[in-house]
Backbone as a chain_set.jsonl record, in Angstrom:
{"seq": "MMTFLGMFSRASAKLVATFITVILLMMLSFAVMPWAITGLQNFIETLDALTRDPPLNDQAKVLYRTLVNENTMFGIVMTIIARAIVETVAWIGGRLFTGSTEPKPRTPTAPGPGGATDYYGRT", "coords": {"N": [[-70.757, 19.325, -57.531], [-69.875, 20.157, -60.366], [-71.068, 18.787, -61.901], [-73.901, 19.349, -61.573], [-73.743, 22.183, -62.301], [-73.147, 21.559, -64.924], [-75.489, 19.945, -65.746], [-77.439, 21.975, -65.597], [-76.499, 24.186, -67.173], [-76.821, 22.623, -69.347], [-79.611, 21.997, -69.506], [-80.342, 24.811, -69.722], [-79.608, 25.876, -72.461], [-81.465, 24.144, -74.095], [-84.012, 25.018, -73.543], [-83.19, 27.915, -74.442], [-82.843, 27.009, -77.149], [-85.158, 25.85, -77.508], [-86.974, 28.381, -77.57], [-85.958, 29.815, -79.571], [-86.429, 28.057, -81.328], [-89.399, 27.806, -81.655], [-90.01, 30.626, -82.345], [-88.616, 30.391, -85.4], [-89.828, 27.965, -86.088], [-92.597, 29.388, -86.427], [-92.476, 31.764, -88.18], [-91.443, 30.152, -90.407], [-93.52, 28.657, -91.034], [-95.987, 30.587, -91.47], [-94.8, 31.528, -93.669], [-93.86, 29.774, -95.263], [-96.383, 27.446, -95.019], [-99.305, 28.137, -94.426], [-101.702, 26.725, -94.375], [-101.324, 25.074, -92.444], [-101.038, 26.765, -90.047], [-103.824, 27.692, -89.99], [-104.961, 25.196, -89.799], [-104.145, 24.872, -87.175], [-104.868, 26.638, -86.026], [-108.015, 26.508, -86.139], [-108.077, 24.152, -84.434], [-107.244, 24.962, -82.19], [-109.279, 26.67, -81.399], [-111.33, 25.107, -81.075], [-110.578, 23.291, -78.994], [-110.503, 25.952, -77.143], [-113.472, 26.186, -77.222], [-114.06, 23.82, -75.859], [-113.413, 24.591, -73.474], [-114.314, 26.979, -72.33], [-116.39, 27.836, -70.618], [-115.88, 27.017, -67.428], [-116.858, 25.518, -64.348], [-116.849, 27.615, -62.256], [-116.753, 30.227, -59.847], [-117.513, 33.726, -59.934], [-115.595, 35.677, -60.17], [-113.138, 34.166, -60.633], [-114.089, 32.928, -63.263], [-113.497, 35.396, -64.786], [-110.792, 35.769, -64.308], [-109.856, 33.086, -65.266], [-110.5, 33.494, -67.972], [-109.287, 35.893, -68.846], [-106.355, 34.585, -68.838], [-106.487, 31.809, -69.944], [-106.834, 31.801, -73.058], [-107.024, 31.981, -76.916], [-104.341, 32.845, -77.787], [-102.569, 32.121, -75.881], [-102.668, 28.907, -75.304], [-102.129, 28.215, -78.37], [-99.452, 29.505, -77.883], [-98.526, 27.322, -76.074], [-99.139, 24.853, -77.761], [-97.005, 25.463, -79.506], [-94.994, 25.422, -78.508], [-94.886, 22.821, -76.997], [-94.596, 21.378, -79.817], [-91.87, 22.445, -80.543], [-90.273, 21.375, -78.319], [-90.385, 18.764, -78.917], [-88.876, 18.685, -81.017], [-86.323, 19.984, -80.227], [-85.668, 18.207, -78.491], [-85.19, 15.936, -79.963], [-83.386, 16.29, -81.716], [-81.13, 16.865, -79.824], [-81.077, 14.148, -78.975], [-80.293, 12.656, -81.299], [-77.926, 14.1, -81.808], [-76.623, 13.3, -79.432], [-76.378, 10.428, -79.695], [-74.662, 10.112, -81.809], [-72.444, 11.683, -81.048], [-71.494, 9.688, -78.917], [-71.363, 7.447, -80.511], [-69.076, 7.983, -81.973], [-67.026, 8.335, -80.276], [-66.534, 6.161, -79.009], [-64.677, 3.644, -77.101], [-61.793, 2.077, -78.302], [-60.874, -1.128, -78.982], [-58.348, -2.634, -76.784], [-54.934, -4.208, -77.921], [-54.258, -7.474, -77.846], [-52.099, -8.466, -75.491], [-48.199, -9.126, -75.462], [-47.887, -12.442, -76.082], [-47.387, -15.005, -73.065], [-45.256, -16.613, -71.047], [-46.478, -19.29, -71.992], [-47.833, -19.33, -74.142], [-49.774, -17.891, -76.246], [-51.899, -14.864, -75.165], [-54.853, -13.175, -74.048], [-57.474, -10.987, -74.401], [-57.465, -10.017, -71.919], [-55.168, -11.071, -70.708], [-55.133, -13.833, -70.213], [-54.213, -17.066, -70.822]], "CA": [[-71.167, 20.956, -58.388], [-69.808, 20.296, -61.712], [-72.277, 17.713, -62.368], [-75.021, 20.145, -61.22], [-73.599, 23.089, -63.466], [-73.195, 21.013, -66.396], [-76.769, 20.066, -65.981], [-78.201, 23.412, -65.214], [-76.218, 24.501, -68.624], [-77.891, 21.92, -70.681], [-81.311, 22.499, -69.706], [-80.392, 26.168, -70.215], [-79.09, 25.76, -73.36], [-82.328, 23.385, -74.326], [-84.6, 26.364, -73.142], [-83.017, 28.959, -75.424], [-83.139, 26.251, -78.154], [-87.036, 25.707, -77.732], [-87.354, 29.402, -77.618], [-85.563, 29.946, -81.28], [-87.308, 27.146, -82.913], [-90.417, 28.449, -81.81], [-89.847, 31.671, -83.562], [-88.45, 29.86, -86.595], [-91.242, 27.169, -86.877], [-93.604, 30.467, -86.413], [-91.663, 32.186, -89.394], [-91.519, 29.396, -91.711], [-95.168, 28.209, -91.458], [-96.325, 31.616, -91.806], [-94.243, 31.893, -95.061], [-94.379, 28.22, -96.322], [-97.599, 26.619, -94.993], [-100.271, 29.271, -94.279], [-102.957, 26.324, -94.178], [-100.978, 24.304, -91.28], [-101.662, 27.557, -89.445], [-104.852, 27.784, -90.261], [-105.504, 24.078, -89.451], [-103.41, 24.885, -85.846], [-105.995, 28.055, -85.503], [-109.055, 25.512, -85.811], [-108.014, 23.174, -83.61], [-106.876, 25.529, -80.849], [-110.667, 27.216, -81.297], [-111.966, 23.763, -80.763], [-109.672, 23.533, -77.603], [-111.362, 26.813, -76.371], [-114.67, 25.969, -76.92], [-114.529, 23.171, -74.981], [-112.726, 25.228, -71.971], [-114.709, 28.347, -72.257], [-117.179, 28.017, -69.406], [-115.65, 25.951, -66.475], [-117.756, 25.496, -63.376], [-115.945, 28.638, -61.489], [-117.252, 31.528, -59.262], [-117.628, 35.072, -61.17], [-113.749, 36.348, -60.447], [-112.242, 33.168, -61.403], [-114.493, 33.043, -64.413], [-112.914, 36.444, -65.478], [-109.406, 35.575, -64.227], [-109.459, 31.983, -66.379], [-111.035, 34.043, -69.807], [-108.183, 36.597, -69.001], [-105.236, 34.025, -68.844], [-106.679, 31.499, -70.723], [-107.222, 32.019, -73.948], [-106.64, 31.669, -77.959], [-103.372, 32.687, -77.653], [-101.867, 31.021, -74.764], [-102.993, 27.486, -75.978], [-101.146, 28.456, -79.541], [-98.074, 29.208, -77.658], [-98.523, 26.155, -75.491], [-98.72, 23.994, -78.916], [-96.091, 25.655, -80.421], [-93.736, 25.246, -77.322], [-94.46, 21.377, -77.378], [-94.006, 20.924, -81.228], [-90.797, 22.823, -80.568], [-89.123, 20.914, -77.657], [-90.151, 17.644, -79.223], [-88.119, 18.834, -82.335], [-85.348, 20.169, -79.692], [-85.346, 16.934, -77.65], [-84.968, 14.608, -81.016], [-81.811, 16.735, -82.379], [-80.408, 16.386, -78.852], [-80.793, 12.699, -79.118], [-79.677, 12.222, -82.411], [-76.553, 14.454, -81.491], [-76.117, 12.742, -78.461], [-76.071, 9.379, -80.188], [-73.468, 10.494, -82.901], [-71.105, 11.606, -80.496], [-71.487, 8.489, -78.323], [-70.732, 6.554, -81.536], [-67.931, 8.645, -82.363], [-66.182, 8.915, -78.926], [-66.565, 4.761, -78.067], [-63.038, 3.573, -76.778], [-61.245, 1.199, -79.43], [-60.253, -2.216, -77.866], [-56.839, -2.821, -76.898], [-54.343, -4.904, -78.421], [-53.728, -8.44, -76.982], [-50.529, -8.377, -75.005], [-47.489, -10.178, -75.963], [-47.875, -14.025, -75.454], [-46.304, -15.179, -72.057], [-44.372, -18.315, -71.777], [-47.563, -20.554, -71.848], [-48.293, -19.187, -75.18], [-50.775, -16.771, -76.785], [-53.11, -14.404, -74.257], [-56.11, -12.668, -74.998], [-57.422, -9.457, -74.017], [-57.286, -10.044, -70.259], [-53.962, -11.772, -70.229], [-55.323, -15.085, -70.12], [-53.615, -17.991, -71.961]], "C": [[-70.782, 20.914, -59.783], [-70.639, 19.862, -62.743], [-73.353, 18.7, -62.811], [-75.006, 21.2, -62.466], [-73.862, 22.809, -64.754], [-74.825, 20.48, -66.825], [-77.528, 20.919, -66.376], [-77.765, 23.763, -66.898], [-76.88, 23.878, -69.724], [-79.052, 22.176, -70.706], [-81.426, 23.954, -70.22], [-80.749, 26.375, -71.668], [-80.933, 25.118, -74.661], [-83.531, 24.645, -74.194], [-84.629, 27.451, -74.178], [-83.451, 28.194, -76.681], [-84.368, 26.221, -78.584], [-87.521, 26.905, -78.287], [-87.13, 30.012, -79.359], [-86.238, 29.173, -81.928], [-88.823, 27.506, -82.807], [-90.797, 29.382, -83.028], [-89.82, 31.163, -84.868], [-89.688, 28.987, -87.166], [-92.403, 28.335, -87.425], [-93.315, 30.977, -87.889], [-91.842, 31.499, -90.837], [-92.744, 28.825, -91.743], [-95.974, 29.57, -91.982], [-96.132, 31.845, -93.718], [-94.47, 30.785, -95.85], [-96.071, 27.453, -96.393], [-98.43, 27.468, -94.411], [-101.584, 28.308, -93.732], [-102.649, 25.743, -93.087], [-101.277, 25.556, -90.315], [-102.85, 27.833, -89.154], [-105.979, 26.621, -89.377], [-105.257, 24.208, -87.822], [-104.518, 25.431, -85.186], [-107.349, 27.154, -84.903], [-109.238, 24.714, -84.846], [-107.775, 23.707, -82.287], [-108.434, 26.13, -80.58], [-111.337, 26.318, -80.653], [-111.663, 23.59, -79.303], [-110.319, 24.805, -76.716], [-112.684, 26.755, -76.169], [-115.068, 25.415, -76.043], [-114.278, 23.45, -73.495], [-113.41, 26.133, -71.727], [-115.413, 28.703, -70.78], [-116.721, 26.617, -68.352], [-116.612, 26.812, -65.379], [-117.026, 26.582, -62.184], [-116.82, 29.825, -61.071], [-117.184, 32.651, -60.466], [-116.263, 35.71, -61.226], [-113.236, 35.327, -60.687], [-113.053, 33.198, -62.726], [-113.652, 34.496, -65.354], [-111.201, 36.215, -64.855], [-108.852, 34.36, -65.313], [-109.557, 32.815, -67.806], [-110.137, 35.075, -69.968], [-106.761, 35.909, -69.504], [-105.181, 32.786, -69.719], [-107.303, 31.916, -71.864], [-106.438, 31.451, -75.79], [-104.888, 31.451, -78.203], [-102.173, 32.275, -76.792], [-102.09, 29.405, -75.033], [-101.991, 27.527, -77.336], [-99.951, 28.324, -78.972], [-97.775, 28.111, -76.578], [-98.231, 24.834, -76.442], [-97.606, 23.988, -79.027], [-94.911, 25.034, -79.675], [-93.646, 23.715, -77.413], [-93.753, 20.897, -78.186], [-92.316, 21.228, -80.879], [-89.823, 22.241, -79.736], [-89.472, 19.673, -78.209], [-88.997, 17.841, -80.145], [-86.556, 19.132, -81.459], [-84.716, 18.782, -79.052], [-84.628, 15.973, -78.532], [-83.676, 15.114, -81.431], [-81.122, 16.66, -81.125], [-80.325, 15.211, -79.081], [-80.348, 12.094, -80.259], [-78.121, 12.974, -82.012], [-75.686, 13.649, -80.429], [-75.526, 11.028, -78.97], [-75.038, 9.188, -81.207], [-72.709, 10.769, -82.214], [-70.802, 10.376, -79.595], [-70.55, 7.636, -79.278], [-69.241, 6.901, -82.086], [-66.737, 8.323, -81.373], [-66.121, 7.364, -78.119], [-64.92, 4.648, -77.785], [-62.6, 2.135, -77.646], [-60.547, 0.084, -78.352], [-58.819, -2.354, -78.068], [-56.366, -3.869, -77.539], [-54.211, -6.201, -77.503], [-52.454, -8.125, -76.53], [-49.724, -9.411, -75.61], [-47.587, -11.538, -75.087], [-46.767, -14.203, -74.329], [-45.811, -16.887, -72.208], [-45.508, -19.12, -71.784], [-47.794, -20.228, -73.194], [-48.552, -17.939, -75.55], [-51.694, -16.382, -75.475], [-53.981, -13.677, -74.737], [-56.226, -11.494, -74.311], [-57.075, -9.372, -72.715], [-55.909, -10.667, -69.742], [-53.893, -13.24, -69.935], [-54.629, -16.16, -71.026], [-54.586, -18.869, -72.098]], "O": [[-71.401, 21.701, -60.499], [-70.885, 20.252, -63.884], [-73.693, 18.909, -63.976], [-75.837, 21.22, -63.374], [-74.533, 23.456, -65.557], [-75.288, 20.585, -67.96], [-78.26, 20.797, -67.358], [-78.608, 23.618, -67.784], [-77.362, 24.394, -70.732], [-79.641, 22.556, -71.718], [-82.333, 24.327, -70.963], [-81.797, 26.867, -72.087], [-81.29, 25.66, -75.707], [-83.753, 25.128, -75.304], [-85.65, 27.883, -74.713], [-84.399, 28.668, -77.307], [-84.733, 26.478, -79.731], [-88.3, 26.878, -79.24], [-87.985, 30.498, -80.099], [-86.681, 29.455, -83.042], [-89.482, 27.504, -83.847], [-91.436, 29.213, -84.066], [-90.803, 31.357, -85.583], [-90.325, 29.144, -88.208], [-92.976, 28.264, -88.512], [-94.027, 30.507, -88.777], [-92.195, 31.963, -91.921], [-92.998, 28.409, -92.873], [-96.61, 29.436, -93.028], [-96.916, 32.156, -94.614], [-95.118, 30.768, -96.897], [-96.715, 27.069, -97.37], [-97.962, 27.515, -93.273], [-102.39, 28.758, -92.917], [-103.633, 25.691, -92.349], [-102.087, 25.117, -89.498], [-103.07, 28.254, -88.019], [-107.024, 26.78, -88.746], [-106.115, 23.682, -87.114], [-105.062, 25.01, -84.165], [-107.693, 27.062, -83.724], [-110.347, 24.491, -84.36], [-108.05, 23.032, -81.295], [-108.798, 26.026, -79.409], [-111.967, 26.647, -79.649], [-112.554, 23.764, -78.472], [-110.627, 24.549, -75.552], [-113.175, 27.176, -75.121], [-116.0, 25.791, -75.333], [-114.733, 22.816, -72.542], [-113.261, 26.402, -70.535], [-115.068, 29.604, -70.015], [-117.149, 25.472, -68.501], [-116.987, 27.984, -65.366], [-116.689, 26.026, -61.139], [-117.555, 30.364, -61.898], [-116.87, 32.446, -61.638], [-115.852, 36.228, -62.265], [-112.288, 35.72, -61.366], [-112.294, 33.718, -63.543], [-113.321, 34.378, -66.534], [-110.464, 36.985, -65.47], [-107.843, 34.465, -66.01], [-108.662, 32.709, -68.645], [-109.971, 35.408, -71.141], [-106.079, 36.453, -70.373], [-104.111, 32.524, -70.268], [-108.405, 32.444, -71.711], [-105.488, 30.67, -75.844], [-104.291, 30.449, -78.597], [-101.002, 32.164, -77.154], [-101.06, 28.808, -74.721], [-101.013, 26.782, -77.274], [-99.247, 27.354, -79.251], [-96.6, 28.076, -76.213], [-97.415, 23.959, -76.151], [-96.924, 22.986, -78.811], [-94.057, 24.294, -80.165], [-92.598, 23.207, -77.812], [-92.724, 20.248, -77.996], [-91.536, 20.278, -80.95], [-88.639, 22.367, -80.048], [-88.462, 19.021, -77.947], [-88.071, 17.046, -79.988], [-85.581, 18.56, -81.947], [-83.544, 18.413, -79.128], [-83.684, 15.29, -78.134], [-82.784, 14.268, -81.501], [-80.029, 16.186, -81.435], [-79.21, 14.966, -79.544], [-79.996, 10.918, -80.176], [-77.165, 12.2, -81.952], [-74.481, 13.402, -80.483], [-74.438, 10.565, -78.626], [-74.589, 8.059, -81.405], [-71.716, 10.095, -82.485], [-69.608, 10.079, -79.603], [-69.413, 7.234, -79.034], [-68.451, 6.077, -82.546], [-65.601, 8.082, -81.783], [-65.775, 7.262, -76.942], [-64.092, 5.456, -78.205], [-63.299, 1.14, -77.456], [-59.928, 0.302, -77.311], [-58.195, -2.246, -79.123], [-57.232, -4.679, -77.867], [-54.042, -5.951, -76.31], [-51.716, -7.474, -77.269], [-50.209, -10.393, -76.172], [-47.433, -11.695, -73.876], [-45.614, -13.784, -74.426], [-45.936, -17.822, -72.999], [-45.072, -20.144, -71.259], [-48.101, -21.314, -73.686], [-47.817, -16.982, -75.308], [-52.189, -17.272, -74.783], [-53.948, -13.466, -75.95], [-55.293, -10.981, -73.693], [-56.259, -8.497, -72.426], [-55.616, -10.74, -68.549], [-52.889, -13.814, -69.514], [-54.595, -15.818, -72.208], [-54.485, -19.779, -72.92]]}, "num_chains": 1, "name": "protein.A"}
């Protein structure tokens, strides 16, 4: 049960970190790199043009055009970018933590009657 709760809390922490990263990326990109947002917007408009007229009936087309628009695609792309950043930082943090907490090797035991012993007590 504790393993499940730990896994759930790590997943929830990554979701919150992804949400915050999306907001920070948007703020930084609008302030520092407006040309990148323009390029992303052009890419999303191209995707939107490719998917604008799917072979659906009229009611499905209305629903599709309401739900799938440039804002939705922008949110999805920004979330994917932010999630990649969060997963990379989590992976680096995990590697740093396991590297600093590896167990130290034990010192050999005192020599027995037959002479010096190795790590496992063998002569």
